[in-house]
Each structure stands twice: as structure tokens, then as C-alpha cells.
C-alpha positions as CSV (number, residue, x, y, z in Angstrom):
1,M,7.9,35.7,-16.0
2,V,8.5,32.2,-17.4
3,E,7.5,30.7,-14.0
4,C,4.3,32.8,-13.9
5,T,3.4,31.7,-17.5
6,R,4.1,28.0,-16.6
7,A,2.0,28.2,-13.5
8,F,-0.9,29.8,-15.4
9,L,-0.7,27.1,-18.1
10,L,-0.7,24.3,-15.5
11,T,-3.7,25.8,-13.7
12,A,-5.5,26.2,-17.1
13,V,-4.8,22.6,-18.0
14,R,-6.0,21.5,-14.6
15,W,-9.3,23.3,-14.8
16,L,-10.0,22.3,-18.4
17,L,-9.5,18.7,-17.4
18,L,-11.8,18.9,-14.5
19,L,-14.5,20.8,-16.4
20,H,-14.3,18.3,-19.2
21,G,-14.6,15.5,-16.6
22,S,-17.5,17.1,-14.7
23,C,-20.0,14.5,-13.4
24,H,-22.0,16.1,-10.6
25,G,-24.7,14.6,-8.5
26,S,-23.7,11.0,-8.6
27,K,-24.3,8.7,-5.7
28,I,-21.2,6.9,-4.5
29,L,-21.1,4.0,-2.0
30,V,-17.8,4.2,-0.1
31,V,-16.4,1.1,1.8
32,P,-13.1,2.2,3.4
33,V,-10.5,0.6,5.6
34,D,-10.0,2.2,9.0
35,G,-6.8,3.5,10.4
36,S,-4.2,5.3,8.2
37,H,-6.0,4.1,5.1
38,W,-9.0,6.3,6.1
39,V,-6.8,9.4,6.3
40,N,-6.3,9.6,2.5
41,M,-9.7,8.2,1.6
42,D,-11.3,11.0,3.6
43,I,-9.4,13.6,1.6
44,L,-10.6,12.1,-1.7
45,L,-14.2,12.0,-0.3
46,K,-14.0,15.7,0.6
47,E,-12.9,16.5,-3.0
48,L,-15.7,14.4,-4.5
49,H,-18.2,16.0,-2.2
50,S,-17.0,19.5,-3.3
51,R,-17.9,18.5,-6.8
52,G,-21.5,17.7,-6.0
53,H,-21.4,14.0,-5.4
54,Q,-23.5,12.3,-2.7
55,L,-21.3,10.0,-0.5
56,T,-22.5,7.2,1.7
57,V,-19.8,5.6,3.9
58,I,-20.2,2.1,5.4
59,R,-18.4,2.1,8.8
60,S,-18.2,0.0,12.0
61,A,-20.2,1.3,14.9
62,S,-17.0,1.0,16.9
63,S,-14.8,2.6,14.2
64,W,-11.4,3.9,15.3
65,Y,-11.3,7.0,13.1
66,I,-14.3,7.2,10.8
67,K,-16.8,9.5,12.3
68,E,-20.5,8.7,12.4
69,S,-21.5,12.2,11.3
70,A,-19.7,14.5,8.9
71,A,-20.6,17.3,6.6
72,H,-19.3,15.6,3.4
73,Y,-20.8,12.1,3.8
74,T,-23.7,10.1,5.3
75,A,-22.7,7.1,7.4
76,I,-24.3,3.7,7.6
77,N,-23.2,1.4,10.5
78,A,-22.5,-2.2,9.9
79,K,-20.6,-5.0,11.6
80,L,-17.1,-4.9,10.3
81,M,-13.5,-5.8,11.3
82,E,-13.2,-3.1,14.0
83,D,-16.0,-4.8,16.0
84,E,-13.8,-7.8,16.6
85,V,-10.2,-6.3,16.6
86,D,-9.1,-3.2,18.5
87,L,-5.9,-1.2,18.3
88,S,-4.2,-3.2,21.1
89,F,-4.0,-6.0,18.5
90,Y,-1.3,-4.1,16.7
91,A,0.6,-3.2,19.9
92,K,0.8,-6.9,20.7
93,M,1.9,-7.7,17.2
94,L,4.7,-5.1,17.5
95,Q,6.0,-6.8,20.6
96,R,6.2,-10.1,18.8
97,T,7.8,-8.5,15.8
98,L,10.5,-6.8,17.9
99,E,11.3,-10.2,19.4
100,Y,11.7,-12.1,16.2
101,R,13.7,-9.3,14.5
102,R,16.4,-9.9,17.1
103,K,17.0,-13.4,15.7
104,G,19.1,-14.5,12.8
105,P,17.9,-14.1,9.2
106,V,16.6,-17.7,8.8
107,M,14.7,-17.8,12.1
108,R,13.5,-14.2,11.5
109,F,12.0,-15.4,8.1
110,L,10.3,-18.4,9.7
111,Y,8.9,-16.4,12.6
112,E,7.7,-13.7,10.2
113,Q,5.8,-16.2,8.0
114,M,4.2,-17.8,11.1
115,E,3.2,-14.4,12.3
116,M,1.8,-13.3,9.0
117,G,0.0,-16.7,8.5
118,S,-1.6,-16.4,11.9
119,M,-2.7,-12.8,11.3
120,Q,-4.1,-13.6,7.9
121,S,-6.0,-16.6,9.2
122,L,-7.5,-14.6,12.1
123,G,-8.2,-11.4,10.2
124,H,-9.7,-12.9,7.1
125,G,-11.7,-15.4,9.1
126,I,-13.3,-12.4,10.9
127,C,-13.8,-10.6,7.6
128,A,-15.5,-13.6,6.1
129,K,-17.8,-13.9,9.1
130,M,-18.7,-10.2,8.9
131,A,-19.2,-10.3,5.1
132,A,-21.6,-13.2,5.6
133,L,-23.6,-11.3,8.2
134,M,-23.8,-8.3,5.9
135,L,-24.9,-10.2,2.8
136,D,-27.4,-12.3,4.8
137,D,-29.1,-9.2,6.1
138,S,-31.8,-8.9,3.5
139,A,-33.1,-5.6,4.9
140,F,-29.7,-4.0,4.8
141,M,-28.9,-5.2,1.3
142,S,-32.3,-4.2,0.0
143,G,-31.7,-0.7,1.4
144,L,-28.4,-0.5,-0.5
145,R,-30.0,-1.7,-3.7
146,D,-33.0,0.7,-3.4
147,A,-30.6,3.6,-3.0
148,S,-29.5,3.2,-6.6
149,Y,-25.8,4.0,-6.3
150,D,-23.7,4.8,-9.4
151,L,-20.4,3.5,-8.1
152,V,-18.6,1.7,-5.3
153,L,-15.4,3.3,-4.1
154,T,-13.5,1.0,-1.8
155,D,-10.1,0.0,-0.4
156,P,-9.6,-3.7,-1.2
157,G,-7.3,-4.2,1.8
158,L,-10.5,-5.7,3.3
159,P,-12.9,-7.3,0.8
160,F,-16.3,-5.9,2.0
161,G,-16.5,-3.3,-0.8
162,V,-15.6,-6.0,-3.4
163,F,-18.6,-8.1,-2.3
164,L,-21.0,-5.2,-2.2
165,A,-20.0,-4.0,-5.7
166,H,-20.6,-7.5,-7.2
167,Y,-23.9,-7.9,-5.2
168,L,-25.2,-4.6,-6.4
169,D,-23.7,-5.0,-9.9
170,L,-22.0,-1.6,-9.8
171,P,-18.8,-0.3,-11.3
172,M,-15.9,-0.5,-8.8
173,V,-13.0,1.9,-8.2
174,Y,-10.2,1.1,-5.8
175,N,-8.3,3.5,-3.6
176,V,-5.5,1.0,-3.0
177,R,-2.0,0.0,-2.1
178,W,-2.4,-3.4,-0.4
179,V,-4.4,-6.4,-1.5
180,N,-4.3,-9.8,0.3
181,T,-0.6,-10.7,1.0
182,G,1.2,-7.8,-0.6
183,E,1.4,-4.7,-2.8
184,S,-1.5,-4.4,-5.3
185,H,0.6,-4.8,-8.4
186,F,1.2,-8.4,-7.6
187,V,-2.5,-9.0,-8.0
188,M,-3.2,-7.1,-11.2
189,A,0.1,-6.6,-13.2
190,P,3.0,-8.8,-14.4
191,S,5.5,-8.9,-11.6
192,P,8.9,-10.5,-12.6
193,I,10.5,-11.3,-9.3
194,S,14.0,-11.1,-10.8
195,Y,13.9,-7.4,-10.3
196,I,10.7,-6.6,-8.5
197,P,11.1,-7.0,-4.7
198,V,8.2,-8.9,-3.0
199,S,6.4,-7.0,-0.3
200,C,8.2,-7.1,3.1
201,S,11.4,-8.5,1.5
202,E,13.4,-5.4,2.4
203,L,15.1,-5.7,-1.0
204,G,15.8,-3.2,-3.8
205,D,15.4,-3.7,-7.5
206,R,19.1,-4.6,-8.0
207,M,19.4,-8.0,-6.5
208,D,22.3,-10.5,-6.6
209,F,21.8,-14.3,-6.8
210,L,21.2,-14.8,-3.1
211,Q,18.8,-11.9,-2.9
212,R,16.8,-13.2,-5.9
213,M,16.6,-16.6,-4.1
214,Q,15.3,-14.8,-1.0
215,N,12.8,-12.9,-3.1
216,L,11.6,-16.1,-4.7
217,L,11.1,-17.8,-1.3
218,R,9.0,-14.8,-0.1
219,Y,7.0,-14.9,-3.3
220,V,6.2,-18.6,-2.7
221,A,5.3,-18.0,0.9
222,N,2.9,-15.2,0.0
223,F,1.4,-17.3,-2.8
224,L,0.8,-20.2,-0.4
225,Q,-0.7,-17.9,2.2
226,E,-3.1,-16.5,-0.4
227,R,-4.1,-19.8,-1.9
228,F,-4.4,-21.9,1.3
229,I,-5.3,-19.4,4.0
230,I,-7.0,-16.3,2.6
231,L,-9.0,-17.5,-0.4
232,P,-10.5,-20.5,1.4
233,C,-11.9,-18.2,4.1
234,Y,-14.3,-16.7,1.6
235,Q,-15.3,-19.7,-0.5
236,E,-18.5,-20.4,1.5
237,V,-19.6,-16.8,1.2
238,I,-18.9,-16.8,-2.5
239,R,-20.7,-20.2,-3.0
240,R,-23.8,-18.9,-1.3
241,H,-24.1,-15.4,-2.7
242,F,-22.0,-15.3,-5.9
243,P,-22.4,-18.7,-7.7
244,H,-20.9,-17.4,-10.9
245,A,-17.7,-16.3,-9.3
246,T,-14.7,-18.6,-8.9
247,D,-12.9,-17.1,-5.9
248,L,-12.1,-13.8,-4.1
249,L,-9.1,-13.1,-6.3
250,S,-11.1,-13.1,-9.6
251,M,-13.6,-10.8,-8.0
252,Q,-10.9,-8.4,-6.8
253,R,-9.3,-8.3,-10.3
254,S,-12.6,-7.2,-11.9
255,A,-12.3,-3.6,-10.6
256,D,-12.8,-1.0,-13.3
257,L,-10.1,1.3,-12.0
258,W,-7.2,1.1,-9.6
259,L,-6.2,4.4,-7.9
260,V,-2.9,3.2,-6.7
261,R,-1.3,5.2,-3.9
262,A,2.1,5.2,-5.4
263,D,4.5,7.4,-7.4
264,F,7.5,6.1,-9.3
265,V,9.6,8.9,-7.7
266,F,9.2,6.7,-4.6
267,E,8.5,3.2,-6.0
268,F,10.9,1.1,-8.1
269,P,10.0,1.0,-11.9
270,R,7.9,-2.0,-12.9
271,P,5.2,-3.2,-15.4
272,T,1.7,-1.8,-15.0
273,M,-1.7,-1.9,-16.6
274,P,-4.0,0.6,-18.5
275,N,-6.7,0.8,-15.7
276,V,-4.1,1.9,-13.1
277,V,-3.9,5.6,-12.2
278,Y,-1.0,6.6,-9.9
279,V,-2.1,9.0,-7.1
280,G,0.7,8.6,-4.6
281,G,0.8,11.7,-2.3
282,F,-2.6,13.0,-3.2
283,Q,-3.2,13.8,0.5
284,C,-0.2,16.2,0.5
285,R,-0.8,20.0,0.5
286,P,1.0,23.2,1.2
287,A,1.7,23.9,4.9
288,G,-0.9,25.9,6.7
289,P,-0.3,28.2,9.7
290,L,0.5,26.5,13.1
291,P,-1.3,27.1,16.4
292,G,0.3,29.9,18.4
293,R,2.0,27.6,20.9
294,L,3.6,25.4,18.2
295,E,4.7,28.4,16.0
296,E,6.4,29.9,19.1
297,F,8.1,26.6,19.8
298,M,9.3,26.3,16.2
299,R,10.7,29.9,16.1
300,S,12.5,29.5,19.4
301,S,14.7,26.7,17.9
302,G,16.9,29.3,16.2
303,E,19.3,28.3,13.6
304,H,19.4,24.7,14.7
305,G,15.8,24.0,13.8
306,V,13.4,21.2,14.9
307,V,13.3,17.4,14.7
308,L,9.8,16.0,14.2
309,M,8.9,12.4,15.3
310,S,5.7,10.5,14.7
311,L,4.7,6.8,14.7
312,G,1.5,7.1,12.7
313,T,-2.1,6.0,13.7
314,L,-1.8,2.3,14.6
315,I,1.0,2.4,17.2
316,S,0.6,5.1,19.9
317,A,3.9,4.4,21.7
318,L,6.9,2.1,21.6
319,P,7.9,-0.1,24.5
320,M,9.3,2.0,27.3
321,E,12.9,0.7,27.2
322,I,13.1,1.8,23.5
323,S,11.4,5.2,24.2
324,E,13.9,5.9,26.9
325,K,16.8,5.4,24.4
326,I,15.2,7.6,21.8
327,A,14.5,10.4,24.4
328,A,18.1,10.2,25.7
329,A,19.4,10.7,22.1
330,F,17.0,13.7,21.6
331,A,18.2,15.3,24.8
332,R,21.7,15.5,23.5
333,L,20.7,17.4,20.3
334,P,21.1,21.1,19.9
335,Q,17.8,21.0,17.9
336,K,14.4,21.2,19.6
337,V,12.2,18.1,19.2
338,I,8.4,17.7,18.7
339,W,7.4,14.1,19.4
340,R,3.9,12.8,18.9
341,Y,3.7,10.6,21.9
342,V,0.9,8.9,24.0
343,G,1.6,7.3,27.4
344,E,4.0,7.7,30.3
345,K,6.8,10.1,29.8
346,P,10.3,8.7,29.4
347,S,12.6,9.5,32.4
348,T,15.4,10.5,30.0
349,L,13.3,13.2,28.3
350,G,15.3,16.4,27.7
351,N,14.1,20.0,28.1
352,N,14.4,20.4,24.3
353,T,11.6,17.9,23.6
354,L,7.9,18.7,23.4
355,L,5.5,15.7,23.7
356,L,2.1,16.0,22.1
357,D,-0.7,13.4,21.7
358,W,-1.6,15.0,18.3
359,I,0.3,17.1,15.8
360,P,-0.6,18.8,12.5
361,Q,2.0,16.7,10.7
362,N,1.7,18.1,7.2
363,D,2.0,21.7,8.5
364,L,5.0,20.9,10.7
365,L,6.8,19.2,7.8
366,G,6.2,22.2,5.6
367,H,7.6,24.6,8.2
368,P,11.0,26.1,7.3
369,K,12.4,25.2,10.8
370,T,11.9,21.5,10.4
371,R,15.2,19.7,9.7
372,V,14.5,16.0,10.0
373,F,11.5,13.7,10.2
374,V,11.9,10.6,12.5
375,A,9.2,8.3,11.0
376,H,8.0,4.7,11.3
377,G,7.7,4.5,7.5
378,G,4.0,4.7,6.8
379,T,3.3,5.9,3.2
380,N,1.2,8.9,4.2
381,G,4.0,10.4,6.3
382,L,6.7,9.6,3.8
383,Y,4.8,11.2,0.9
384,E,4.3,14.3,3.0
385,A,8.1,14.3,3.8
386,I,8.8,13.9,0.1
387,Y,6.4,16.7,-0.8
388,H,8.0,19.1,1.6
389,G,11.6,17.9,1.0
390,V,12.4,16.8,4.6
391,P,15.0,14.0,5.0
392,V,14.0,11.0,7.1
393,V,15.4,8.9,9.9
394,G,13.4,5.7,9.5
395,M,12.3,3.5,12.4
396,P,10.1,0.9,10.7
397,L,7.9,-1.2,12.9
398,L,5.4,-3.4,10.9
399,F,4.3,-4.5,7.5
400,D,5.5,-2.5,4.5
401,Q,7.2,0.2,6.6
402,F,10.6,-1.7,6.2
403,D,10.3,-1.5,2.4
404,N,9.1,2.1,2.4
405,V,12.1,3.5,4.3
406,L,14.5,1.3,2.3
407,R,13.2,3.0,-0.9
408,L,14.2,6.4,0.5
409,Q,17.5,5.1,1.8
410,V,18.4,3.7,-1.7
411,R,17.7,7.2,-3.1
412,G,20.0,8.8,-0.5
413,A,17.2,10.6,1.3
414,A,17.0,8.6,4.6
415,R,18.9,6.6,7.2
416,V,17.2,3.5,8.5
417,L,17.5,2.1,12.1
418,E,16.6,-1.3,13.5
419,V,14.2,-0.6,16.3
420,A,14.5,-4.1,17.8
421,T,18.2,-3.6,18.7
422,L,18.2,0.2,19.0
423,T,20.8,2.0,21.2
424,T,21.0,5.7,22.1
425,E,24.2,6.1,20.3
426,E,22.7,4.7,17.0
427,V,19.8,7.1,17.2
428,L,22.1,10.0,18.0
429,G,24.6,9.0,15.2
430,A,21.8,8.7,12.6
431,L,20.3,12.1,13.5
432,E,23.7,13.8,13.5
433,N,24.5,12.3,10.2
434,V,21.3,13.3,8.5
435,L,21.4,16.8,10.1
436,G,25.0,17.4,9.3
437,N,25.3,15.9,5.8
438,P,23.5,18.2,3.3
439,S,23.3,15.3,0.7
440,Y,20.2,13.9,2.5
441,R,18.3,17.1,2.3
442,D,19.5,17.7,-1.3
443,S,18.3,14.2,-2.3
444,M,14.9,14.6,-0.7
445,Q,14.4,18.0,-2.2
446,R,15.2,16.5,-5.6
447,L,12.5,13.9,-5.0
448,S,10.2,16.7,-4.0
449,R,10.8,18.6,-7.3
450,L,10.1,15.4,-9.3
451,H,7.0,14.5,-7.3
452,R,5.5,18.0,-7.8
453,D,6.5,18.3,-11.5
454,R,3.3,17.1,-13.2
455,P,0.5,18.8,-15.2
456,V,-2.3,17.7,-12.9
457,S,-2.2,17.0,-9.2
458,P,-2.7,13.4,-7.9
459,L,-6.0,14.5,-6.2
460,D,-7.3,16.0,-9.4
461,S,-6.3,12.9,-11.4
462,A,-8.0,10.6,-8.8
463,T,-11.2,12.8,-9.1
464,F,-11.2,12.8,-12.9
465,W,-10.8,9.1,-13.3
466,T,-13.4,8.3,-10.6
467,E,-15.9,10.4,-12.5
468,Y,-14.7,8.9,-15.8
469,V,-15.9,5.5,-14.5
470,I,-19.2,7.0,-13.4
471,R,-19.8,8.7,-16.8
472,N,-19.0,5.6,-18.8
473,K,-20.7,3.2,-16.4
474,G,-17.5,1.3,-15.9
475,A,-14.2,1.0,-17.7
476,A,-14.3,-2.6,-19.0
477,H,-12.2,-1.6,-22.1
478,L,-9.3,-0.9,-19.8
479,R,-9.4,-4.3,-18.1
480,S,-7.0,-7.0,-19.3
481,E,-8.5,-10.3,-20.3
482,A,-5.5,-12.0,-18.8
483,F,-7.2,-12.5,-15.5
484,G,-10.0,-14.5,-17.2
485,L,-7.5,-17.1,-18.2
486,P,-6.8,-20.2,-16.0
487,W,-3.3,-20.0,-14.5
488,Y,-1.8,-22.6,-16.9
489,A,-3.1,-20.7,-19.9
490,Y,-1.9,-17.3,-18.4
491,H,1.7,-18.7,-18.2
492,G,1.4,-20.5,-21.6
493,L,1.9,-23.9,-19.9
494,D,-0.8,-25.6,-22.0
495,V,0.9,-24.4,-25.2
496,A,4.3,-25.4,-23.9
497,V,3.0,-28.9,-23.0
498,L,1.5,-29.3,-26.5
499,L,4.7,-28.3,-28.2
500,L,6.7,-30.6,-26.0
501,A,4.3,-33.4,-26.7
502,L,4.6,-32.8,-30.4
503,A,8.4,-32.5,-30.2
504,A,8.5,-35.8,-28.2
505,T,6.2,-37.5,-30.6
506,S,8.2,-36.3,-33.6
507,G,11.4,-37.4,-31.9
508,W,9.9,-40.8,-31.0
509,A,8.7,-41.2,-34.6
510,C,12.1,-40.3,-36.0
511,V,13.8,-42.8,-33.7
512,C,11.3,-45.5,-34.7
513,V,11.8,-44.8,-38.4
514,C,15.6,-44.8,-38.0
515,R,15.5,-48.1,-36.0
516,R,13.3,-49.7,-38.6
517,M,15.6,-48.5,-41.4
518,C,18.6,-49.7,-39.6
519,C,17.0,-53.1,-38.9
520,K,16.0,-53.4,-42.6
521,T,19.5,-52.5,-43.7
522,C,21.1,-55.1,-41.4
523,L,18.6,-57.7,-42.6
524,N,19.5,-57.0,-46.2
525,R,23.2,-57.3,-45.5
526,K,22.7,-60.7,-43.8
527,R,20.7,-62.0,-46.8
528,K,23.5,-60.9,-49.2
529,T,26.1,-62.6,-47.0
530,V,24.1,-65.9,-47.1
């Protein structure tokens, strides 16, 4: 009875909030990032469309995942990043990453910074060129202006939406996790690096002296990449089209609202800002029924259950020598295995393993027969694992994936493997440990309860606050003025210099007075002696 009453009250609160925040019929210009970022953006768009909003999505004609026609949005083709970079770019990057992760920590750090610097220079150079082409196309920009949009909803992982929002003078909402060189908080919130790990540092929030030094070095490296590689790429575009703006960073910080794909059940606690709304896991939902073949396979696993493996959207398959080792480990399990896999089959594949080029991941994770999720560490998959309470064996490959699986390991809900030096015995040992030790499942189910224990779902919260910005034509009252200050004023260096100058002047004056008095005293003594 108590549970029923609680469920009724939560539902009532949800609908009252949504009804109070109703804002139907607005026109929203959406500028997404392709790949895994599009997966959760599309879910938000479907919810906004169901509430009566008209959505226009700017996409590349050669987009990887964003369809040209859909029932819930209208698409406009433009030249974007995907026209210049295909998915093979990430496969090549993975090969280089695996090579440098086999080196010692110092060489690994140096190679990693070189790789990131090269990628930033190439990627943002292309973005700047595409942004210039878009802004120089007077017919294209006039069409956007004539459409009279009410809002720009964008992922600032690539800055096209930021430029369009400023050009059209529209309120701007971010669906965001990454900006420039790291996690979005480092752009818009105080981030003391004494206890906040820098992106890709593979550190927790409890650091000893050497780890804090490592964190500082990574922070400096990211700062230098941002200042000397990323921001200069866009200065010519900004000079020509936004003469009143200073640089890309100031334009990014002017967003009215940040829908941050994070939940502090998963993230480490840290300072935040009033125009940040946390919507981590908003793509998660209860499991639906499986296709007949998959349901039959799941049921046939008996009491042992099923192990699920997926590497996400960017990497279709690992190098064959690594896939062979993983397949050999799977073959020695009593569990059955479903592996999202594209490419040539490993020769060590066991009869218990089913390879599929696509899986209904959320529905499989929510199935009662699923025991473990072998994941690369993308946030979409990990939040789905948290939502359904399935422990993880992490095989991180690129970018923030190393940090993501570390967060679950710190909370006792995951085991992490180093893919670059992987052996069959390591894979088998990690799987047997997570399958046989109930503490992993208990820890993940505790995270699941915490993640679900909220008055309004993340998706409803994202919808409400997006409409809040539309209703109020922005949310300038939530933006901090800190970002309008020059860096020396933000850190109080001008005040510190003044106080030091006053102190030095006072000290110098005191010394001069004391010397003068001493000299006068000595002179008087000499006169008396004479």
C-alpha cells in the first residue's frame, strides 16, 4: 500500500511539473553531434516532439546515424564534420592507442598528448572550415533566420550550434558532456584539481601527492591544447562574423542552460552552477520484449544466464588477435554469450556465443537472465547498466571510457581490463570474479536504486528546463558573471598584485623611515661625543 501511494504521488508530481511547464508549438533548431551523442539527443527530440514542438535538425549529407527523414523532425543538410572524417578514423586511432598503452607511464603520457594534440588540430581545423562555409552561405543563413526559431538545442562537443545560436541571436541549451579538451564542468564551473580528476587522467577523487602532480600535469596539457590549438582555429571565423566576441570559449560559456549527461551516483562530487541540470541516464527505460530468437536464446541459458558484450557505435570490432583472446575466454564459460560484433568471426569462437551486428542493448540489459555486461565504457551503455543493475567488466578503448569504468570500479560495481595487454586468462578471471562474487551485483543494484530514486525522471527534467528557457526567452539570471571577467580578475590576481604592491611599498617606507631615524640618532651621538 505504501509503495502504491508513493508511486501515485511521484506520478502526480511529474505530471503537475510537466503541465506547469507546458510550452507547446515552439520551433527548435537542433545542431547535434553524430555517433553515440546522437543516440540520447534523438530520445530528447522525440520527447519534445510529443509535446508539440517543431524540430529542425542540421545534419551532414553523409551522416553516420542521423537520418534524413524522420517522423519527429525535419532535416536540413549542411557540410559538417562527417563530410571530412569517416568511422575508419576512429579504428586507426584505436590501433595507435593500443600501441602507446603498452609503453611505460611517462612515454604513455607523452604519446597520449601528441595523439590528442594531433586529433584536436585536425578535427577543429575541419570544424572551423565547415563553420566558415556555413556562415558564408548567405542563402542558407537567411533561410534559418526567416524560419524564426525560438531556441537552439545543441551538443557543444562541436561548435556549429554555438555559432548558429549567436548568429541568430537565440537562447541556447546544451545537451552536453564534453567541451573542447574535457568534461564540461571544467569550462563552466570551479574545478579544484586537488580532488577533481582531469578528464582522461584515470584518477579518482582521493589522490595522493604523486597523483595530484599527475592531475596537474594533465590539466596544464589540456589548458595548453585549448589555448594554443583549439581556440586559434576559430579566431578568423569569429573575427569575420562575430566582431563583439572575444573567442570560442566565451561564446560557449554564454549558454543559457546546460543539460549535463551526468548523475552524481556515477560522477565524483564537485562544485557546480545554477544553470546546470543533471540528466544522466535520461535515455534509460524499462526493458521491452525481445524478438523471438533472442528471447529463446536467453531462456536456453538456464540458471547460468547470459553475458552481454558491446563496444558501442564508433568501434565495430577490435583487432583480430584481441578478439581471438576474448572469444576463447567466452568459450570456457558455462554462461551463454551475446556479442555485438561486426567482421570476420574469431576462430576460437565457442558454441555458447551468439554474434550479432546489432542488439537491443537496453532490453537485453533489463532481461532477468543477463548476468554481466562486457562494455567499452561509453556513458550511454554504462548508465543503462546502472539503471538495470547489471555489473560490468570494463574494456575501455578511447577518450573518457577509461575514466568511466574507473568510476564503477571505485564503487565496487565493475572490474577493469587493459585491452592493450589482454590475455585469455585475464578475461576469464575477470568474468568469473564478477559472476561468482555477489558483491559486484549488490553494488550495482545499490547504484540502480539511488539512480532511480528521484521525484522526476531525467528526461522529464530535461524537457521541463528546455521549455523553461523557451518560455522565458533565455535564462540569463542563472548565468554567472564570472565568465565575463578576464582571467587575472577571475583568480583575484589583480587584487593580490595591488595588495602585494601596497605591502611592499609600506615595507619599503618603514625601512626608509627606520634607516633615516637610525642615521639621525647616530649623527646626534657623534655630535654629543665631539
